[in-house]
C-alpha positions as CSV (number, residue, x, y, z in Angstrom):
1,X,13.1,-2.8,-11.4
2,X,16.1,-4.1,-9.4
3,X,15.8,-3.4,-5.7
4,X,18.1,-3.9,-2.7
5,X,16.3,-4.0,0.6
6,X,17.8,-4.0,4.1
7,X,16.0,-5.0,7.2
8,X,14.1,-7.8,5.4
9,X,13.7,-9.8,8.6
10,X,11.9,-7.0,10.3
11,X,8.2,-6.2,10.1
12,X,8.4,-3.3,7.7
13,X,11.2,-4.7,5.6
14,X,9.5,-8.0,5.2
15,X,6.3,-6.4,4.0
16,X,8.3,-4.3,1.5
17,X,10.0,-7.4,0.1
18,X,6.8,-9.3,-0.3
19,X,5.1,-6.4,-2.1
20,X,8.0,-6.1,-4.5
21,X,8.2,-9.8,-5.2
22,X,4.4,-10.0,-5.7
23,X,4.6,-7.3,-8.5
24,X,7.5,-9.0,-10.2
25,X,10.5,-6.9,-9.3
26,X,13.9,-8.4,-8.9
27,X,14.8,-8.2,-5.2
28,X,18.1,-8.6,-3.4
29,X,18.2,-8.5,0.4
30,X,21.2,-7.6,2.5
31,X,21.2,-9.9,5.6
32,X,23.7,-11.0,8.2
33,X,25.0,-14.5,8.1
34,X,23.8,-15.0,11.7
35,X,20.2,-13.7,11.1
36,X,17.2,-15.9,11.3
37,X,15.9,-16.2,7.7
38,X,12.4,-17.5,8.6
39,X,10.9,-14.2,7.5
40,X,12.2,-14.6,3.9
41,X,12.0,-18.4,3.6
42,X,10.6,-19.5,0.2
43,X,10.6,-16.0,-1.4
44,X,12.1,-15.7,-4.9
45,X,14.9,-13.3,-4.1
46,X,18.6,-13.0,-4.0
47,X,20.5,-13.0,-0.7
48,X,23.6,-10.9,-0.2
49,X,25.3,-11.7,3.1
50,X,26.6,-8.7,4.9
51,X,26.0,-6.0,7.4
52,X,25.1,-2.4,7.1
53,X,28.0,-1.6,9.4
54,X,30.4,-3.3,6.9
55,X,31.0,-0.9,4.0
56,X,32.6,-3.5,1.7
57,X,29.6,-5.9,2.0
58,X,27.2,-2.9,1.4
59,X,29.1,-1.9,-1.7
60,X,28.9,-5.4,-3.1
61,X,25.2,-5.6,-2.4
62,X,24.5,-2.3,-4.1
63,X,25.9,-3.3,-7.5
64,X,23.5,-3.4,-10.4
65,X,20.4,-2.2,-8.5
66,X,18.1,0.7,-9.4
67,X,16.7,1.5,-6.0
68,X,18.0,0.9,-2.5
69,X,15.4,0.7,0.3
70,X,17.2,1.1,3.6
71,X,14.8,-0.3,6.3
72,X,17.3,-1.8,8.7
73,X,17.9,-0.1,12.0
74,X,18.5,-0.5,15.7
75,X,15.2,0.2,17.3
76,X,15.9,0.4,21.0
77,X,14.1,2.8,23.4
78,X,16.4,3.2,26.5
79,X,19.5,4.8,27.8
80,X,22.0,2.1,27.1
81,X,23.7,0.9,23.9
82,X,24.5,4.3,22.5
83,X,27.5,3.1,20.6
84,X,25.5,0.3,19.0
85,X,22.6,2.7,18.0
86,X,25.0,5.1,16.3
87,X,27.0,2.4,14.6
88,X,24.0,0.8,13.1
89,X,21.7,3.8,12.5
90,X,24.2,6.5,11.6
91,X,27.3,4.7,10.2
92,X,25.1,2.0,8.6
93,X,23.1,4.7,6.9
94,X,26.3,6.4,5.7
95,X,27.5,3.2,4.1
96,X,24.1,2.7,2.4
97,X,23.8,6.3,1.1
98,X,27.4,6.5,-0.1
99,X,27.2,3.2,-1.9
100,X,23.9,4.1,-3.5
101,X,25.3,7.3,-4.8
102,X,28.4,5.6,-6.1
103,X,26.4,3.2,-8.3
104,X,23.8,5.8,-9.3
105,X,20.9,4.1,-7.5
106,X,18.0,5.9,-5.8
107,X,17.7,5.6,-2.0
108,X,14.6,5.5,0.1
109,X,15.8,6.0,3.7
110,X,13.4,4.7,6.4
111,X,13.5,7.1,9.3
112,X,10.8,7.5,12.0
113,X,8.4,10.1,13.1
114,X,10.4,10.2,16.4
115,X,13.2,11.9,14.4
116,X,10.8,14.8,13.6
117,X,9.6,15.4,17.2
118,X,6.1,15.5,18.7
119,X,2.6,16.4,17.5
120,X,-0.5,17.1,19.5
121,X,-3.6,15.0,19.2
122,X,-5.7,18.1,18.5
123,X,-3.1,19.5,16.1
124,X,-1.1,16.7,14.4
125,X,2.3,17.7,13.1
126,X,3.4,17.7,9.5
127,X,7.0,17.3,8.2
128,X,7.7,20.9,9.0
129,X,5.6,21.6,12.2
130,X,6.7,18.9,14.7
131,X,7.3,20.2,18.2
132,X,10.4,19.8,20.4
133,X,10.4,18.0,23.7
134,X,10.6,14.4,22.7
135,X,12.5,12.1,25.0
136,X,16.0,12.3,23.6
137,X,17.0,8.6,23.9
138,X,19.7,7.2,21.7
139,X,17.2,5.8,19.2
140,X,15.8,9.3,18.6
141,X,19.1,11.1,18.4
142,X,20.7,8.4,16.2
143,X,17.9,8.3,13.7
144,X,17.8,12.1,13.5
145,X,21.6,12.1,12.8
146,X,21.1,9.4,10.1
147,X,18.6,11.7,8.3
148,X,21.3,14.3,8.2
149,X,23.8,11.8,6.7
150,X,21.3,11.2,3.9
151,X,21.0,14.9,3.3
152,X,24.7,15.3,3.1
153,X,24.9,12.6,0.4
154,X,22.1,14.3,-1.5
155,X,24.3,17.4,-1.6
156,X,26.9,15.2,-3.3
157,X,24.6,14.0,-6.0
158,X,22.5,11.2,-4.4
159,X,18.8,10.9,-5.1
160,X,17.1,10.1,-1.8
161,X,13.7,10.4,-0.2
162,X,13.3,10.2,3.5
163,X,10.2,8.5,4.9
164,X,9.0,8.7,8.5
165,X,6.8,5.8,9.5
166,X,4.8,5.9,12.8
167,X,4.1,3.0,15.1
168,X,3.4,0.1,12.8
169,X,1.5,-3.2,13.2
170,X,0.7,-5.9,10.7
171,X,1.3,-9.4,9.6
172,X,4.8,-10.9,9.1
173,X,6.0,-9.6,12.5
174,X,8.3,-12.5,12.9
175,X,10.6,-11.2,15.7
176,X,8.0,-9.9,17.0
177,X,8.5,-6.2,17.3
178,X,5.3,-4.1,17.9
179,X,3.4,-7.4,18.1
180,X,4.8,-7.7,21.7
181,X,2.4,-4.9,22.6
182,X,-0.6,-7.1,21.5
183,X,0.9,-10.0,23.4
184,X,1.3,-7.9,26.6
185,X,-2.1,-6.3,26.5
186,X,-3.8,-9.7,25.8
187,X,-2.1,-11.1,28.9
188,X,-2.7,-8.1,31.3
189,X,-4.5,-4.9,30.5
190,X,-5.3,-3.2,33.8
191,X,-3.1,-0.1,33.1
192,X,-2.5,2.0,29.9
193,X,-0.2,4.8,29.0
194,X,-1.5,8.4,29.1
195,X,0.0,9.5,25.8
196,X,-1.1,9.2,22.2
197,X,0.5,7.8,19.1
198,X,-0.1,7.5,15.4
199,X,-0.6,3.8,14.5
200,X,-0.1,2.6,10.9
201,X,-0.5,-0.7,9.0
202,X,2.8,-2.2,7.9
203,X,1.3,-3.0,4.5
204,X,0.3,0.6,3.9
205,X,3.7,1.9,5.0
206,X,5.5,-0.7,2.8
207,X,3.5,0.5,-0.2
208,X,4.3,4.1,0.8
209,X,8.0,3.4,0.9
210,X,8.0,1.9,-2.6
211,X,6.0,4.8,-3.9
212,X,8.4,7.3,-2.4
213,X,11.2,5.8,-4.6
214,X,8.9,6.0,-7.6
215,X,7.0,9.2,-7.2
216,X,8.8,11.1,-4.5
217,X,11.0,14.2,-4.7
218,X,14.7,13.9,-3.7
219,X,15.6,15.3,-0.3
220,X,12.0,15.5,0.7
221,X,10.5,14.1,3.9
222,X,7.3,12.0,3.9
223,X,5.3,11.0,6.9
224,X,3.8,7.5,6.5
225,X,1.3,7.3,9.3
226,X,-2.1,6.0,10.0
227,X,-4.6,6.8,12.8
228,X,-3.9,9.2,15.7
229,X,-5.2,7.6,18.9
230,X,-4.8,7.8,22.6
231,X,-3.2,4.7,24.1
232,X,-6.2,4.3,26.5
233,X,-8.4,3.8,23.4
234,X,-5.8,1.9,21.5
235,X,-5.1,-0.7,24.2
236,X,-8.9,-0.9,24.8
237,X,-9.4,-2.0,21.2
238,X,-6.6,-4.6,21.6
239,X,-8.2,-5.9,24.8
240,X,-11.6,-6.3,23.1
241,X,-10.1,-8.3,20.3
242,X,-8.3,-10.5,22.9
243,X,-11.5,-10.9,24.9
244,X,-10.0,-9.2,28.0
245,X,-11.2,-6.3,30.2
246,X,-10.3,-2.9,28.8
247,X,-7.6,-0.9,30.7
248,X,-9.0,1.3,33.5
249,X,-6.1,2.8,35.2
250,X,-3.8,5.4,33.6
251,X,0.0,5.1,34.0
252,X,0.3,8.5,35.7
253,X,3.5,10.3,36.9
254,X,3.8,8.3,40.1
255,X,3.5,5.0,38.1
256,X,6.1,6.2,35.6
257,X,8.5,7.3,38.4
258,X,8.2,4.1,40.3
259,X,8.3,1.6,37.4
260,X,10.6,3.6,35.2
261,X,12.9,4.6,38.0
262,X,12.9,1.0,39.3
263,X,13.8,-0.3,35.8
264,X,16.7,2.2,35.6
265,X,18.0,1.2,39.0
266,X,17.9,-2.5,38.0
267,X,19.8,-1.7,34.8
268,X,22.4,0.2,36.8
269,X,23.0,-2.7,39.1
270,X,22.8,-5.5,36.6
271,X,24.0,-3.7,33.4
272,X,20.9,-5.1,31.7
273,X,18.4,-2.5,30.8
274,X,14.7,-3.4,31.4
275,X,11.9,-3.0,28.9
276,X,10.2,-0.8,31.5
277,X,12.7,2.0,31.7
278,X,12.2,5.8,32.2
279,X,12.8,6.5,28.4
280,X,10.1,4.0,27.3
281,X,7.6,5.2,29.9
282,X,8.4,8.8,29.2
283,X,7.8,8.3,25.5
284,X,4.5,6.6,26.3
285,X,3.2,9.7,28.1
286,X,3.9,12.0,25.1
287,X,1.8,12.8,22.1
288,X,3.2,11.5,18.8
289,X,0.4,12.5,16.4
290,X,1.1,13.3,12.8
291,X,-0.5,14.2,9.5
292,X,0.3,12.1,6.3
293,X,-1.3,14.6,3.9
294,X,1.9,15.2,1.9
295,X,2.4,11.5,1.3
296,X,-1.3,11.1,0.3
297,X,-1.2,14.0,-2.1
298,X,2.3,13.5,-3.7
299,X,2.7,9.7,-3.5
300,X,-0.8,8.3,-3.5
301,X,-0.4,6.9,0.0
302,X,-3.5,5.3,1.5
303,X,-4.5,4.4,5.0
304,X,-6.8,1.5,5.9
305,X,-9.0,1.3,9.1
306,X,-7.1,0.7,12.3
307,X,-9.5,-2.1,13.4
308,X,-8.7,-4.0,10.2
309,X,-5.0,-3.6,11.0
310,X,-5.4,-4.9,14.5
311,X,-7.6,-7.8,13.5
312,X,-5.2,-8.9,10.8
313,X,-2.2,-8.6,13.1
314,X,-4.0,-10.5,15.8
315,X,-5.1,-13.3,13.4
316,X,-1.6,-13.7,12.0
317,X,0.0,-13.8,15.4
318,X,-2.5,-16.4,16.6
319,X,-1.9,-18.5,13.4
320,X,1.9,-18.4,13.9
321,X,1.6,-19.4,17.6
322,X,2.7,-16.1,19.2
323,X,-0.6,-15.7,21.0
324,X,-2.5,-18.6,22.5
325,X,-6.3,-18.3,22.5
């Protein structure tokens, strides 16, 4: 099979590329000329320089491929950079979907569980039962709009599956992305968020993405998740791996108001949004719990134990020098 993968420098995209290469598929990656290529160094693949926001480079990259896996995106939880989020996540997806349709390739569009909504810990959501009320930051609204773009192209003849990964951890987190959470908790773990999330292994999700293109149904959504867990428990597990005291104080409403509001105020004064902003802290207080049964039953998706994921992620980040022990 001939694949085009976007987002190859990211955690999920890099795991997808490595699995495709390992099984002998021909892989082309679309990557910007300015991007750090450490994540794909030494891999036997073809590089197509370009950007998802540049339709001409996307069209060139899509030539002669069987399946396009669109894993690139602007993952930013906050109230700034709306134009960037929509340019990358919506218009970039439009270019990928249109170009895939024009060359007759299948498309696997990587969305997010956040585009679906919320799910309670005691009653995890499926692809059809997610609840409203999620913090409507630009990441959420732009990814939801991108899903609709894909569905529009399906109505014009595109074959496309839409996958919704949860919060993912794993090796090859070169940037790092979610690995920053491990670094942060390993340095200071007194407080923890009050919400819950679904945590998945990047290697499992990567395999699920590939399976969606092979076994999935067009215009069908698939949740690619892992373990539903309260942040208090999750951060406690990280702290134990790091050999640190487990968190003891919840980030309650007053904490979120003070820290999130303070972050928003600093952003307003400096025009530089802080990591600790009201959108990020608001999301951390919500329950993002989901059920991956459809992907298991229809794709053969599998989920490994969370402790294995955390240990492997920790060991990789230590080996690469991101965490000092």
